[in-house]
PyMOL CGO cylinders between C-alpha atoms (Angstrom):
from pymol import cmd
from pymol.cgo import CYLINDER

trace = [
    CYLINDER, 0.00, 0.00, 0.00, 1.47, 3.31, -1.06, 0.3, 1, 1, 1, 1, 1, 1,
    CYLINDER, 1.47, 3.31, -1.06, 1.13, 6.36, 1.10, 0.3, 1, 1, 1, 1, 1, 1,
    CYLINDER, 1.13, 6.36, 1.10, 0.30, 9.53, -0.70, 0.3, 1, 1, 1, 1, 1, 1,
    CYLINDER, 0.30, 9.53, -0.70, 3.08, 12.06, -1.04, 0.3, 1, 1, 1, 1, 1, 1,
    CYLINDER, 3.08, 12.06, -1.04, 2.97, 15.24, 0.98, 0.3, 1, 1, 1, 1, 1, 1,
    CYLINDER, 2.97, 15.24, 0.98, 3.26, 17.48, -2.07, 0.3, 1, 1, 1, 1, 1, 1,
    CYLINDER, 3.26, 17.48, -2.07, 2.28, 16.64, -5.62, 0.3, 1, 1, 1, 1, 1, 1,
    CYLINDER, 2.28, 16.64, -5.62, 3.10, 18.87, -8.53, 0.3, 1, 1, 1, 1, 1, 1,
    CYLINDER, 3.10, 18.87, -8.53, 0.55, 18.98, -11.32, 0.3, 1, 1, 1, 1, 1, 1,
    CYLINDER, 0.55, 18.98, -11.32, 1.08, 21.51, -14.09, 0.3, 1, 1, 1, 1, 1, 1,
    CYLINDER, 1.08, 21.51, -14.09, 3.12, 23.75, -11.82, 0.3, 1, 1, 1, 1, 1, 1,
    CYLINDER, 3.12, 23.75, -11.82, 0.65, 23.72, -8.89, 0.3, 1, 1, 1, 1, 1, 1,
    CYLINDER, 0.65, 23.72, -8.89, 1.68, 22.35, -5.52, 0.3, 1, 1, 1, 1, 1, 1,
    CYLINDER, 1.68, 22.35, -5.52, -1.01, 20.47, -3.58, 0.3, 1, 1, 1, 1, 1, 1,
    CYLINDER, -1.01, 20.47, -3.58, -0.40, 19.95, 0.10, 0.3, 1, 1, 1, 1, 1, 1,
    CYLINDER, -0.40, 19.95, 0.10, -2.37, 16.79, 0.95, 0.3, 1, 1, 1, 1, 1, 1,
    CYLINDER, -2.37, 16.79, 0.95, -1.61, 17.13, 4.66, 0.3, 1, 1, 1, 1, 1, 1,
    CYLINDER, -1.61, 17.13, 4.66, -3.75, 20.27, 4.76, 0.3, 1, 1, 1, 1, 1, 1,
    CYLINDER, -3.75, 20.27, 4.76, -6.77, 18.08, 4.02, 0.3, 1, 1, 1, 1, 1, 1,
    CYLINDER, -6.77, 18.08, 4.02, -6.24, 16.10, 7.23, 0.3, 1, 1, 1, 1, 1, 1,
    CYLINDER, -6.24, 16.10, 7.23, -8.00, 18.85, 9.20, 0.3, 1, 1, 1, 1, 1, 1,
    CYLINDER, -8.00, 18.85, 9.20, -11.11, 18.99, 7.00, 0.3, 1, 1, 1, 1, 1, 1,
    CYLINDER, -11.11, 18.99, 7.00, -13.25, 16.62, 9.14, 0.3, 1, 1, 1, 1, 1, 1,
    CYLINDER, -13.25, 16.62, 9.14, -12.46, 18.65, 12.25, 0.3, 1, 1, 1, 1, 1, 1,
    CYLINDER, -12.46, 18.65, 12.25, -13.37, 21.84, 10.42, 0.3, 1, 1, 1, 1, 1, 1,
    CYLINDER, -13.37, 21.84, 10.42, -16.70, 20.32, 9.37, 0.3, 1, 1, 1, 1, 1, 1,
    CYLINDER, -16.70, 20.32, 9.37, -17.45, 19.38, 13.01, 0.3, 1, 1, 1, 1, 1, 1,
    CYLINDER, -17.45, 19.38, 13.01, -16.64, 22.93, 14.10, 0.3, 1, 1, 1, 1, 1, 1,
    CYLINDER, -16.64, 22.93, 14.10, -18.87, 24.34, 11.35, 0.3, 1, 1, 1, 1, 1, 1,
    CYLINDER, -18.87, 24.34, 11.35, -21.73, 22.02, 12.35, 0.3, 1, 1, 1, 1, 1, 1,
    CYLINDER, -21.73, 22.02, 12.35, -21.39, 22.96, 16.02, 0.3, 1, 1, 1, 1, 1, 1,
    CYLINDER, -21.39, 22.96, 16.02, -21.35, 26.67, 15.17, 0.3, 1, 1, 1, 1, 1, 1,
    CYLINDER, -21.35, 26.67, 15.17, -24.44, 26.29, 12.99, 0.3, 1, 1, 1, 1, 1, 1,
    CYLINDER, -24.44, 26.29, 12.99, -26.26, 24.40, 15.74, 0.3, 1, 1, 1, 1, 1, 1,
    CYLINDER, -26.26, 24.40, 15.74, -25.41, 27.08, 18.30, 0.3, 1, 1, 1, 1, 1, 1,
    CYLINDER, -25.41, 27.08, 18.30, -26.62, 29.82, 15.98, 0.3, 1, 1, 1, 1, 1, 1,
    CYLINDER, -26.62, 29.82, 15.98, -29.90, 27.99, 15.33, 0.3, 1, 1, 1, 1, 1, 1,
    CYLINDER, -29.90, 27.99, 15.33, -30.47, 27.47, 19.05, 0.3, 1, 1, 1, 1, 1, 1,
    CYLINDER, -30.47, 27.47, 19.05, -29.70, 31.12, 19.72, 0.3, 1, 1, 1, 1, 1, 1,
    CYLINDER, -29.70, 31.12, 19.72, -32.19, 32.33, 17.11, 0.3, 1, 1, 1, 1, 1, 1,
    CYLINDER, -32.19, 32.33, 17.11, -34.83, 29.92, 18.40, 0.3, 1, 1, 1, 1, 1, 1,
    CYLINDER, -34.83, 29.92, 18.40, -34.34, 31.20, 21.94, 0.3, 1, 1, 1, 1, 1, 1,
    CYLINDER, -34.34, 31.20, 21.94, -34.65, 34.79, 20.72, 0.3, 1, 1, 1, 1, 1, 1,
    CYLINDER, -34.65, 34.79, 20.72, -37.92, 33.94, 18.94, 0.3, 1, 1, 1, 1, 1, 1,
    CYLINDER, -37.92, 33.94, 18.94, -39.31, 32.32, 22.10, 0.3, 1, 1, 1, 1, 1, 1,
    CYLINDER, -39.31, 32.32, 22.10, -38.31, 35.38, 24.14, 0.3, 1, 1, 1, 1, 1, 1,
    CYLINDER, -38.31, 35.38, 24.14, -39.96, 37.74, 21.62, 0.3, 1, 1, 1, 1, 1, 1,
    CYLINDER, -39.96, 37.74, 21.62, -43.14, 35.66, 21.55, 0.3, 1, 1, 1, 1, 1, 1,
    CYLINDER, -43.14, 35.66, 21.55, -43.42, 35.59, 25.34, 0.3, 1, 1, 1, 1, 1, 1,
    CYLINDER, -43.42, 35.59, 25.34, -42.87, 39.33, 25.53, 0.3, 1, 1, 1, 1, 1, 1,
    CYLINDER, -42.87, 39.33, 25.53, -45.52, 39.95, 22.85, 0.3, 1, 1, 1, 1, 1, 1,
    CYLINDER, -45.52, 39.95, 22.85, -48.01, 37.66, 24.60, 0.3, 1, 1, 1, 1, 1, 1,
    CYLINDER, -48.01, 37.66, 24.60, -47.41, 39.46, 27.92, 0.3, 1, 1, 1, 1, 1, 1,
    CYLINDER, -47.41, 39.46, 27.92, -48.06, 42.79, 26.19, 0.3, 1, 1, 1, 1, 1, 1,
    CYLINDER, -48.06, 42.79, 26.19, -51.30, 41.44, 24.69, 0.3, 1, 1, 1, 1, 1, 1,
    CYLINDER, -51.30, 41.44, 24.69, -52.43, 40.16, 28.10, 0.3, 1, 1, 1, 1, 1, 1,
    CYLINDER, -52.43, 40.16, 28.10, -51.64, 43.54, 29.66, 0.3, 1, 1, 1, 1, 1, 1,
    CYLINDER, -51.64, 43.54, 29.66, -53.63, 45.39, 26.99, 0.3, 1, 1, 1, 1, 1, 1,
    CYLINDER, -53.63, 45.39, 26.99, -56.57, 43.00, 27.32, 0.3, 1, 1, 1, 1, 1, 1,
    CYLINDER, -56.57, 43.00, 27.32, -56.58, 43.46, 31.10, 0.3, 1, 1, 1, 1, 1, 1,
    CYLINDER, -56.58, 43.46, 31.10, -56.49, 47.25, 30.69, 0.3, 1, 1, 1, 1, 1, 1,
    CYLINDER, -56.49, 47.25, 30.69, -59.34, 47.11, 28.17, 0.3, 1, 1, 1, 1, 1, 1,
    CYLINDER, -59.34, 47.11, 28.17, -61.37, 44.80, 30.43, 0.3, 1, 1, 1, 1, 1, 1,
    CYLINDER, -61.37, 44.80, 30.43, -60.85, 47.13, 33.40, 0.3, 1, 1, 1, 1, 1, 1,
    CYLINDER, -60.85, 47.13, 33.40, -61.87, 50.14, 31.30, 0.3, 1, 1, 1, 1, 1, 1,
    CYLINDER, -61.87, 50.14, 31.30, -65.05, 48.38, 30.16, 0.3, 1, 1, 1, 1, 1, 1,
    CYLINDER, -65.05, 48.38, 30.16, -65.84, 47.37, 33.73, 0.3, 1, 1, 1, 1, 1, 1,
    CYLINDER, -65.84, 47.37, 33.73, -65.29, 50.92, 35.03, 0.3, 1, 1, 1, 1, 1, 1,
    CYLINDER, -65.29, 50.92, 35.03, -67.45, 52.34, 32.23, 0.3, 1, 1, 1, 1, 1, 1,
    CYLINDER, -67.45, 52.34, 32.23, -70.22, 49.85, 32.99, 0.3, 1, 1, 1, 1, 1, 1,
    CYLINDER, -70.22, 49.85, 32.99, -70.10, 50.69, 36.70, 0.3, 1, 1, 1, 1, 1, 1,
    CYLINDER, -70.10, 50.69, 36.70, -70.31, 54.40, 35.85, 0.3, 1, 1, 1, 1, 1, 1,
    CYLINDER, -70.31, 54.40, 35.85, -73.32, 53.79, 33.58, 0.3, 1, 1, 1, 1, 1, 1,
    CYLINDER, -73.32, 53.79, 33.58, -75.00, 51.68, 36.26, 0.3, 1, 1, 1, 1, 1, 1,
    CYLINDER, -75.00, 51.68, 36.26, -74.47, 54.37, 38.88, 0.3, 1, 1, 1, 1, 1, 1,
    CYLINDER, -74.47, 54.37, 38.88, -75.95, 57.05, 36.62, 0.3, 1, 1, 1, 1, 1, 1,
    CYLINDER, -75.95, 57.05, 36.62, -79.02, 54.87, 35.93, 0.3, 1, 1, 1, 1, 1, 1,
    CYLINDER, -79.02, 54.87, 35.93, -79.64, 54.49, 39.67, 0.3, 1, 1, 1, 1, 1, 1,
    CYLINDER, -79.64, 54.49, 39.67, -79.68, 58.28, 40.19, 0.3, 1, 1, 1, 1, 1, 1,
]
cmd.load_cgo(trace, "trace")
């Protein structure tokens, strides 16, 4: 079994085959970075959704309280 040479010349170009030894590690690093980015964006979306839902609940509560106060005011004016 022949081992591949470290440098092969083909039409004046030098190819360093040892540089390709790190490619699998680089792919693992790229996959890990991509996964972390995806998880980060997903967490940001969850945070934004929760904040928006809390704002909607707050507005609904304010609207409900306003309607209740208005109804109580109308009821008190009817009694007079």
